[in-house]
C-alpha positions in Angstrom: -27.3 1.0 20.2 -24.7 -0.2 22.2 -21.2 0.0 20.5 -19.2 -3.4 20.7 -15.5 -4.3 19.1 -14.4 -7.2 17.8 -14.8 -8.4 13.7 -17.7 -11.1 14.5 -19.5 -7.9 16.0 -19.4 -5.6 13.6 -19.4 -7.8 10.5 -22.0 -6.1 8.2 -19.8 -3.1 8.4 -16.2 -4.3 8.4 -17.3 -6.4 5.2 -19.0 -3.2 3.4 -15.5 -1.2 4.0 -13.1 -4.8 2.7 -15.5 -4.5 -0.7 -14.7 -0.1 -0.6 -11.3 -1.2 -0.1 -11.5 -3.5 -3.2 -12.8 -0.7 -5.2 -10.0 1.5 -3.9 -7.2 -1.1 -4.8 -8.3 -1.2 -8.3 -8.0 2.0 -9.2 -4.3 1.8 -8.9 -4.2 -1.3 -10.8 -5.2 0.8 -13.3 -1.7 1.5 -14.0 0.1 -1.4 -13.1 0.7 -3.0 -16.5 0.3 -0.3 -19.2 1.6 3.2 -17.8 5.4 2.4 -18.5 4.3 1.1 -21.8 1.8 4.6 -23.0 5.0 6.5 -21.7 7.4 4.8 -23.9 5.3 4.3 -27.0 2.8 7.4 -27.0 4.7 9.9 -25.4 8.5 8.3 -26.5 9.7 8.7 -22.7 13.8 6.9 -22.8 15.1 7.3 -19.8 14.2 5.2 -17.0 13.7 8.2 -14.6 10.9 10.0 -16.8 9.4 6.8 -17.2 9.0 6.6 -13.5 8.0 10.0 -12.7 4.7 9.3 -12.1 5.5 7.5 -9.6 7.5 9.5 -7.7 4.4 12.4 -8.4 1.7 9.5 -7.0 4.0 8.6 -3.7 5.0 12.2 -2.9 1.3 12.7 -3.0 -0.3 10.1 -1.2 2.4 9.5 1.4 1.8 13.3 2.4 -2.1 12.8 2.1 -1.8 9.9 4.2 -0.7 12.4 7.4 -3.0 14.5 6.9 -6.0 11.9 7.0 -4.9 10.4 9.9 -5.1 13.5 11.7 -8.4 15.1 9.7 -10.1 11.7 10.5 -9.8 12.4 14.2 -11.6 15.8 13.6 -14.2 15.6 11.4 -14.6 11.8 11.4 -13.6 8.9 8.9 -16.4 9.2 6.8 -15.8 12.1 6.0 -12.3 11.4 4.8 -13.1 8.9 2.9 -16.0 10.2 0.7 -13.4 12.9 -0.2 -11.0 10.7 -1.1 -13.3 9.3 -3.9 -14.3 12.8 -5.0 -11.1 13.8 -6.1 -10.8 10.3 -7.9 -13.5 11.3 -10.0 -11.3 12.8 -13.0 -8.6 10.2 -12.9 -9.6 7.5 -15.2 -10.7 10.5 -18.0 -7.6 12.2 -17.5 -5.5 8.7 -18.2 -7.9 7.7 -21.2 -7.6 11.7 -22.4 -4.1 13.0 -22.3 -2.6 15.0 -24.6 0.9 15.0 -23.0 2.9 13.7 -20.3 2.3 16.0 -17.7 -1.6 15.5 -18.3 -0.4 11.6 -17.1 1.0 13.3 -13.8 -1.4 15.4 -13.1 -3.7 12.4 -12.8 -1.4 10.4 -10.8 -1.2 13.7 -8.2 -4.9 13.6 -8.4 -4.8 9.9 -7.4 -1.9 9.6 -5.1 -4.3 12.5 -2.9 -7.4 10.1 -3.6 -5.4 6.9 -2.1 -4.4 8.6 0.7 -7.8 9.5 1.7 -9.4 6.4 0.6 -6.5 3.8 1.9 -5.5 5.3 4.8 -9.2 5.4 6.1 -10.4 1.7 5.8 -7.2 0.8 7.2 -8.1 2.9 10.9 -11.7 2.1 10.2 -11.3 -1.4 10.5 -8.6 -0.5 13.2 -11.8 1.4 15.3 -13.8 -1.7 14.8 -12.0 -4.7 15.9 -10.1 -3.8 18.7 -7.2 -5.1 20.0 -7.4 -8.9 19.9 -7.8 -9.5 15.4 -5.8 -6.5 14.7 -3.9 -9.0 12.4 -6.3 -10.5 10.6 -8.6 -7.4 9.9 -5.0 -5.6 8.5 -4.8 -8.9 6.6 -8.3 -9.2 5.1 -8.2 -5.2 4.3 -4.7 -5.4 2.1 -6.2 -9.0 0.8 -9.0 -6.9 -0.7 -7.0 -3.8 -1.7 -4.1 -6.2 -3.5 -6.3 -8.5 -5.1 -8.0 -5.6 -6.5 -5.0 -4.3 -7.7 -3.8 -7.4 -9.6 -7.3 -8.0 -11.4 -7.4 -4.7 -12.3 -3.8 -4.7 -13.8 -4.5 -8.4 -15.5 -8.1 -6.8 -16.7 -6.1 -3.8 -17.9 -3.0 -5.7 -19.4 -5.6 -7.6 -21.4 -7.5 -4.7 -22.7 -4.4 -3.1 -23.8 -3.3 -6.2 -25.4 -6.7 -6.9 -27.4 -7.9 -3.1 -27.9 -4.7 -0.7 -27.8 -3.0 1.3 -24.5 -5.8 4.0 -24.8 -8.7 4.6 -24.1 -10.7 1.3 -23.5 -8.7 -0.1 -20.4 -9.3 3.2 -18.5 -13.0 2.5 -18.9 -13.0 0.1 -16.2 -11.7 3.1 -13.8 -15.0 4.9 -14.1 -16.6 2.4 -13.2 -14.7 1.8 -9.8 -15.0 5.6 -9.2 -18.6 5.4 -9.4 -19.5 2.5 -7.2 -16.9 3.0 -5.0 -18.4 6.3 -4.5 -22.0 5.4 -3.9 -21.1 3.0 -1.0 -18.8 5.2 0.7 -21.8 8.3 0.8 -24.8 5.7 1.2 -23.3 2.7 3.4 -20.6 3.5 5.2 -20.9 4.5 9.1 -18.3 6.6 11.0 -16.5 5.1 13.8 -15.2 7.1 15.9 -17.4 6.3 18.6 -15.7 2.7 18.5 -12.4 4.7 19.5 -14.4 6.7 22.6 -15.1 3.4 23.6 -11.8 1.5 22.9 -10.3 4.3 25.3 -12.8 4.4 27.5 -11.7 0.8 28.6 -7.8 1.4 28.3 -8.2 4.4 31.0 -6.9 7.9 30.5 -3.3 8.3 29.4 -0.4 9.6 32.0 0.2 12.4 31.2 -2.7 13.2 28.4 -2.8 12.9 24.8 0.2 13.9 23.4 0.7 16.1 20.7 0.9 16.2 17.2 4.3 16.7 17.0 5.4 14.4 19.6 3.7 11.4 17.6 5.2 12.4 14.6 8.2 11.9 16.2 7.3 9.0 18.3 6.6 7.6 15.1 9.6 9.0 13.0 12.5 8.1 15.0 12.0 8.0 19.0 10.1 4.7 19.3 12.3 2.0 18.5 9.1 -0.3 17.4 7.3 2.6 15.7 10.5 3.6 14.1 11.1 0.3 13.2 7.8 -0.3 11.8 8.2 3.2 9.4 11.7 2.3 8.3 10.5 -0.9 7.5 7.0 0.4 5.6 9.3 2.6 3.6 11.6 0.3 2.3 8.6 -2.4 1.5 7.1 0.3 -0.6 10.4 1.6 -1.7 10.9 -2.0 -3.8 7.4 -1.9 -4.7 7.7 1.6 -6.5 10.8 -0.3 -8.2 9.0 -3.2 -9.2 5.5 -0.7 -10.5 8.2 0.8 -12.8 11.1 -0.9 -13.9 9.6 -5.0 -13.3 7.4 -4.2 -17.0 10.6 -2.7 -18.7 12.4 -5.6 -17.6 9.8 -8.6 -18.6 9.4 -6.6 -22.0 13.4 -6.4 -22.6 13.6 -10.0 -22.2 11.2 -10.5 -24.9 7.6 -11.1 -23.3 4.6 -9.2 -24.8 2.2 -6.8 -23.3 -0.3 -10.0 -22.4 2.8 -11.6 -20.7 3.6 -8.7 -19.2 0.4 -7.7 -18.0 0.5 -11.2 -16.4 3.5 -11.1 -14.5 2.8 -8.0 -13.4 -0.7 -8.9 -12.0 1.4 -12.2 -10.5 3.2 -10.2 -7.8 0.0 -8.4 -5.8 -2.2 -11.4 -6.5 0.4 -13.4 -4.4 0.5 -10.7 -1.8 -3.1 -10.1 -1.8 -4.2 -13.2 -1.1 -1.5 -14.1 1.2 -2.4 -11.5 4.0 -5.1 -13.9 4.5 -2.9 -16.1 6.1 0.0 -13.0 7.3 -2.5 -11.2 9.2 -4.2 -13.9 11.1 -0.5 -15.6 11.8 1.0 -12.5 13.7 -1.5 -12.3 15.9 -1.1 -15.7 16.9 3.2 -16.0 16.4 3.8 -12.0 17.1 4.7 -9.4 14.5 8.2 -9.5 14.6 9.6 -12.7 12.9 7.1 -11.9 9.9 8.6 -8.7 9.5 12.2 -9.7 9.5 11.7 -12.8 7.3 9.4 -11.2 4.9 11.6 -8.2 4.2 14.5 -10.8 3.6 12.2 -12.7 1.7 11.7 -10.0 -0.7 15.0 -9.5 -1.3 15.5 -12.8 -2.2 12.2 -12.2 -4.7 14.3 -9.1 -6.8 17.5 -11.0 -6.9 15.5 -14.0 -8.8 13.5 -11.7 -11.3 16.9 -9.9 -11.7 18.7 -13.2 -12.5 15.5 -14.8 -14.3 15.5 -14.5 -18.3 12.5 -16.5 -19.0 9.3 -16.4 -17.6 8.7 -19.0 -15.3 11.7 -16.9 -13.7 10.0 -14.4 -13.5 7.0 -15.9 -11.8 9.0 -17.3 -9.3 10.7 -14.3 -8.6 6.9 -12.3 -8.7 5.7 -15.1 -6.5 9.0 -15.1 -3.7 8.0 -11.4 -3.4 4.2 -11.3 -3.4 5.1 -13.9 -0.2 7.7 -11.5 1.6 5.4 -8.4 1.2 2.5 -10.2 2.2 4.2 -11.3 5.9 5.1 -7.9 5.8 2.4 -5.1 5.2 -1.1 -6.0 7.6 1.9 -7.0 10.1 3.5 -3.4 10.0 -0.5 -1.8 10.6 -1.2 -4.2 13.0 2.4 -3.2 15.2 1.2 0.1 15.3 -2.4 -0.4 16.7 -0.5 -2.2 19.6 2.3 0.4 20.5 -0.2 3.5 19.9 -2.9 4.1 22.1 -6.4 4.9 20.6 -6.5 8.6 21.1 -3.3 9.3 19.3 -3.5 5.7 16.9 -5.0 7.4 14.1 -2.4 9.6 13.8 0.5 7.5 14.3 -1.0 5.6 11.4 -0.8 8.3 9.3 2.9 9.4 10.6 3.6 5.4 9.1 2.0 6.0 6.2 3.6 9.1 5.4 6.6 7.5 5.4 6.1 4.0 3.9 4.3 5.9 0.9 7.4 7.8 0.1 9.1 4.7 -0.7 7.1 4.7 -3.7 8.7 8.3 -5.1 12.0 7.4 -2.9 12.4 3.7 -5.1 11.2 5.3 -8.3 14.0 8.2 -8.4 16.9 5.7 -7.2 15.4 3.0 -9.3 15.4 5.2 -12.4 18.5 8.0 -12.0 20.5 3.9 -11.2 19.2 2.3 -14.2 20.0 5.3 -16.2 23.1 5.3 -15.3 23.8 1.4 -14.7 21.2 -0.8 -16.5 18.4 -1.9 -15.0 20.3 -4.7 -13.6 22.1 -3.4 -10.8 19.3 -0.7 -10.1 17.3 -3.9 -9.0 20.6 -5.3 -7.3 20.5 -1.9 -5.3 17.0 -2.1 -4.0 17.4 -5.9 -3.0 20.6 -4.9 -1.2 18.5 -2.0 0.8 15.4 -4.4 1.3 17.6 -6.8 3.2 19.3 -4.2 5.1 15.6 -3.7 6.3 15.5 -6.9 7.7 18.4 -6.5 9.7 17.2 -3.1 11.2 13.9 -4.8 12.0 15.7 -7.4 13.8 18.3 -5.5 15.6 16.4 -2.5 16.5 12.5 -3.8 17.2 11.2 -5.8 20.1 8.0 -7.9 20.1 4.7 -6.2 19.7 1.8 -8.3 20.3 0.3 -8.1 23.7 0.3 -11.5 24.6 3.5 -12.1 23.5 4.8 -9.0 25.3 6.8 -10.1 28.6 5.8 -8.5 31.6 8.1 -6.3 33.7 
């Protein structure tokens, strides 16, 4: 069968990968609303840095695995990496259910981070492979929509179950089902997409000077290419504030008198807004360009964090969470689409891996920075620091980055 690029031309496999990524996101949502409460109530961890240690472990594992996943998918194939990621996830819900100490929780998050790095990175790469150049923003919007709506739904479900039945083990029964379905779909129905990369590379022609080495790709994406490095720093700061939100928001909501059910609802509103809005923002970036959404998305995120910091009632927290979700939705799929704009198909997967390395290190950096600052100066100061860094990241993108959307790049 002839290889064709495009969303419509590959609708069946694309839709299947969207569903698979929903189960990937649901695995993260298992922890989103209740793990800080488990840390405090079951393991008596009082220091914010200790409570947020699970995010540090998760972020470091996911970041390093992202880098490896990009290179590995070029060598052994996307599908093999995807299936391996689900196999790593199998013990996670059982560890979360029955962990006798906090170290076992950290072990579960180590495995979860590795699994997420393999599975989520591969679904991103495979969708970019399938759609070609014209609809990258829409493709990434659909991918991230599925993942983060599932994060929100899972967080809401575990918060409700925890309020009704207790913190453990009942909320984590969902995870067993997520792993079984995700693994089955990936192993039995997902097809390899490397041949789409070969087809697109043939259409674009060979690169002058040949394919860059992995080291060259790393430094281009990290520092040397103004567009790729701007994307990487914005991704890092985006997940830095998400790591803070993941770890500190439930504590802030509880300190303001919210009950466990309300905390679960608030923990779900932010990723739900983020997920649903990406249906519009990803496609919008295909029409208006990448840079405006990235710059303004970072600034709106900073505003959302500020509103949550100043709020004291449920409605105020909702407004802040919605703003943070909208800002994140403007940035998240657009950054991935920008990587696809700049990187040649022959080294695109490796560039995505490097970008996602820096982006997901933001989880660890954000959790450490937020935890240390909260222990030293209080929750509000920690959140204002993260808001300031998020605003500064938008300034960096505004001054350093050029437009990457091919239709809007001026002719030389």
